[in-house]
PDB file of N, CA, C and O in Angstrom:
ATOM      1  N   MET A   1     127.500 -27.442  88.588  1.00  0.00           N
ATOM      2  CA  MET A   1     128.820 -26.830  88.763  1.00  0.00           C
ATOM      3  C   MET A   1     128.744 -25.708  89.789  1.00  0.00           C
ATOM      4  O   MET A   1     129.617 -25.585  90.649  1.00  0.00           O
ATOM      5  N   SER A   2     127.709 -24.897  89.698  1.00  0.00           N
ATOM      6  CA  SER A   2     127.573 -23.781  90.636  1.00  0.00           C
ATOM      7  C   SER A   2     127.335 -24.294  92.053  1.00  0.00           C
ATOM      8  O   SER A   2     127.788 -23.684  93.022  1.00  0.00           O
ATOM      9  N   SER A   3     126.620 -25.422  92.175  1.00  0.00           N
ATOM     10  CA  SER A   3     126.350 -25.980  93.502  1.00  0.00           C
ATOM     11  C   SER A   3     127.653 -26.455  94.147  1.00  0.00           C
ATOM     12  O   SER A   3     127.856 -26.303  95.352  1.00  0.00           O
ATOM     13  N   PHE A   4     128.535 -27.035  93.320  1.00  0.00           N
ATOM     14  CA  PHE A   4     129.827 -27.490  93.833  1.00  0.00           C
ATOM     15  C   PHE A   4     130.649 -26.299  94.319  1.00  0.00           C
ATOM     16  O   PHE A   4     131.310 -26.369  95.355  1.00  0.00           O
ATOM     17  N   ARG A   5     130.600 -25.205  93.555  1.00  0.00           N
ATOM     18  CA  ARG A   5     131.351 -24.000  93.929  1.00  0.00           C
ATOM     19  C   ARG A   5     130.796 -23.417  95.221  1.00  0.00           C
ATOM     20  O   ARG A   5     131.551 -22.981  96.090  1.00  0.00           O
ATOM     21  N   THR A   6     129.465 -23.411  95.343  1.00  0.00           N
ATOM     22  CA  THR A   6     128.837 -22.886  96.559  1.00  0.00           C
ATOM     23  C   THR A   6     129.184 -23.761  97.749  1.00  0.00           C
ATOM     24  O   THR A   6     129.451 -23.267  98.844  1.00  0.00           O
ATOM     25  N   ARG A   7     129.177 -25.069  97.520  1.00  0.00           N
ATOM     26  CA  ARG A   7     129.472 -25.996  98.620  1.00  0.00           C
ATOM     27  C   ARG A   7     130.892 -25.796  99.115  1.00  0.00           C
ATOM     28  O   ARG A   7     131.122 -25.711 100.322  1.00  0.00           O
ATOM     29  N   SER A   8     131.856 -25.720  98.188  1.00  0.00           N
ATOM     30  CA  SER A   8     133.250 -25.529  98.579  1.00  0.00           C
ATOM     31  C   SER A   8     133.427 -24.172  99.257  1.00  0.00           C
ATOM     32  O   SER A   8     134.226 -24.032 100.183  1.00  0.00           O
ATOM     33  N   PHE A   9     132.673 -23.174  98.788  1.00  0.00           N
ATOM     34  CA  PHE A   9     132.761 -21.833  99.368  1.00  0.00           C
ATOM     35  C   PHE A   9     132.261 -21.838 100.810  1.00  0.00           C
ATOM     36  O   PHE A   9     132.746 -21.070 101.640  1.00  0.00           O
ATOM     37  N   LEU A  10     131.284 -22.713 101.109  1.00  0.00           N
ATOM     38  CA  LEU A  10     130.740 -22.789 102.464  1.00  0.00           C
ATOM     39  C   LEU A  10     131.599 -23.688 103.349  1.00  0.00           C
ATOM     40  O   LEU A  10     131.711 -23.459 104.554  1.00  0.00           O
ATOM     41  N   VAL A  11     132.203 -24.710 102.747  1.00  0.00           N
ATOM     42  CA  VAL A  11     132.981 -25.670 103.535  1.00  0.00           C
ATOM     43  C   VAL A  11     134.334 -25.110 103.949  1.00  0.00           C
ATOM     44  O   VAL A  11     134.774 -25.322 105.079  1.00  0.00           O
ATOM     45  N   TRP A  12     135.000 -24.395 103.038  1.00  0.00           N
ATOM     46  CA  TRP A  12     136.348 -23.914 103.347  1.00  0.00           C
ATOM     47  C   TRP A  12     136.407 -23.016 104.576  1.00  0.00           C
ATOM     48  O   TRP A  12     137.277 -23.227 105.421  1.00  0.00           O
ATOM     49  N   PRO A  13     135.513 -22.010 104.724  1.00  0.00           N
ATOM     50  CA  PRO A  13     135.536 -21.184 105.935  1.00  0.00           C
ATOM     51  C   PRO A  13     135.312 -22.024 107.186  1.00  0.00           C
ATOM     52  O   PRO A  13     135.860 -21.713 108.243  1.00  0.00           O
ATOM     53  N   HIS A  14     134.509 -23.090 107.079  1.00  0.00           N
ATOM     54  CA  HIS A  14     134.245 -23.958 108.224  1.00  0.00           C
ATOM     55  C   HIS A  14     135.520 -24.679 108.643  1.00  0.00           C
ATOM     56  O   HIS A  14     135.812 -24.803 109.833  1.00  0.00           O
ATOM     57  N   ILE A  15     136.283 -25.158 107.646  1.00  0.00           N
ATOM     58  CA  ILE A  15     137.551 -25.837 107.943  1.00  0.00           C
ATOM     59  C   ILE A  15     138.528 -24.852 108.572  1.00  0.00           C
ATOM     60  O   ILE A  15     139.214 -25.188 109.538  1.00  0.00           O
ATOM     61  N   HIS A  16     138.594 -23.643 108.032  1.00  0.00           N
ATOM     62  CA  HIS A  16     139.496 -22.620 108.559  1.00  0.00           C
ATOM     63  C   HIS A  16     139.116 -22.278 109.994  1.00  0.00           C
ATOM     64  O   HIS A  16     139.985 -22.102 110.848  1.00  0.00           O
ATOM     65  N   LEU A  17     137.810 -22.185 110.258  1.00  0.00           N
ATOM     66  CA  LEU A  17     137.327 -21.872 111.598  1.00  0.00           C
ATOM     67  C   LEU A  17     137.688 -22.994 112.563  1.00  0.00           C
ATOM     68  O   LEU A  17     138.081 -22.730 113.699  1.00  0.00           O
ATOM     69  N   SER A  18     137.559 -24.240 112.123  1.00  0.00           N
ATOM     70  CA  SER A  18     137.896 -25.385 112.975  1.00  0.00           C
ATOM     71  C   SER A  18     139.379 -25.365 113.320  1.00  0.00           C
ATOM     72  O   SER A  18     139.759 -25.658 114.454  1.00  0.00           O
ATOM     73  N   MET A  19     140.218 -25.020 112.347  1.00  0.00           N
ATOM     74  CA  MET A  19     141.660 -24.952 112.583  1.00  0.00           C
ATOM     75  C   MET A  19     141.984 -23.856 113.589  1.00  0.00           C
ATOM     76  O   MET A  19     142.834 -24.040 114.460  1.00  0.00           O
ATOM     77  N   CYS A  20     141.303 -22.710 113.470  1.00  0.00           N
ATOM     78  CA  CYS A  20     141.540 -21.600 114.395  1.00  0.00           C
ATOM     79  C   CYS A  20     141.113 -21.994 115.807  1.00  0.00           C
ATOM     80  O   CYS A  20     141.800 -21.671 116.776  1.00  0.00           O
ATOM     81  N   ILE A  21     139.988 -22.686 115.926  1.00  0.00           N
ATOM     82  CA  ILE A  21     139.495 -23.102 117.246  1.00  0.00           C
ATOM     83  C   ILE A  21     140.460 -24.106 117.871  1.00  0.00           C
ATOM     84  O   ILE A  21     140.790 -23.996 119.052  1.00  0.00           O
ATOM     85  N   SER A  22     140.912 -25.084 117.086  1.00  0.00           N
ATOM     86  CA  SER A  22     141.827 -26.096 117.620  1.00  0.00           C
ATOM     87  C   SER A  22     143.151 -25.446 118.025  1.00  0.00           C
ATOM     88  O   SER A  22     143.748 -25.834 119.029  1.00  0.00           O
ATOM     89  N   ALA A  23     143.611 -24.462 117.252  1.00  0.00           N
ATOM     90  CA  ALA A  23     144.859 -23.775 117.571  1.00  0.00           C
ATOM     91  C   ALA A  23     144.709 -22.986 118.871  1.00  0.00           C
ATOM     92  O   ALA A  23     145.634 -22.930 119.682  1.00  0.00           O
ATOM     93  N   THR A  24     143.526 -22.374 119.064  1.00  0.00           N
ATOM     94  CA  THR A  24     143.280 -21.608 120.289  1.00  0.00           C
ATOM     95  C   THR A  24     143.237 -22.533 121.497  1.00  0.00           C
ATOM     96  O   THR A  24     143.731 -22.179 122.567  1.00  0.00           O
ATOM     97  N   LEU A  25     142.654 -23.706 121.335  1.00  0.00           N
ATOM     98  CA  LEU A  25     142.562 -24.654 122.445  1.00  0.00           C
ATOM     99  C   LEU A  25     143.936 -25.206 122.792  1.00  0.00           C
ATOM    100  O   LEU A  25     144.216 -25.482 123.958  1.00  0.00           O
ATOM    101  N   ASN A  26     144.794 -25.370 121.793  1.00  0.00           N
ATOM    102  CA  ASN A  26     146.126 -25.919 122.031  1.00  0.00           C
ATOM    103  C   ASN A  26     147.011 -24.923 122.775  1.00  0.00           C
ATOM    104  O   ASN A  26     147.869 -25.329 123.559  1.00  0.00           O
ATOM    105  N   CYS A  27     146.819 -23.637 122.544  1.00  0.00           N
ATOM    106  CA  CYS A  27     147.653 -22.614 123.171  1.00  0.00           C
ATOM    107  C   CYS A  27     147.346 -22.528 124.665  1.00  0.00           C
ATOM    108  O   CYS A  27     147.948 -21.721 125.374  1.00  0.00           O
TER     109      CYS A  27
END
């Protein structure tokens, strides 16, 4: 259970970062 929480905690910032990068490239 803790591994799943750690994984999601690491993945979510990565997704957010990807969205920010794509938004910057689109502008």
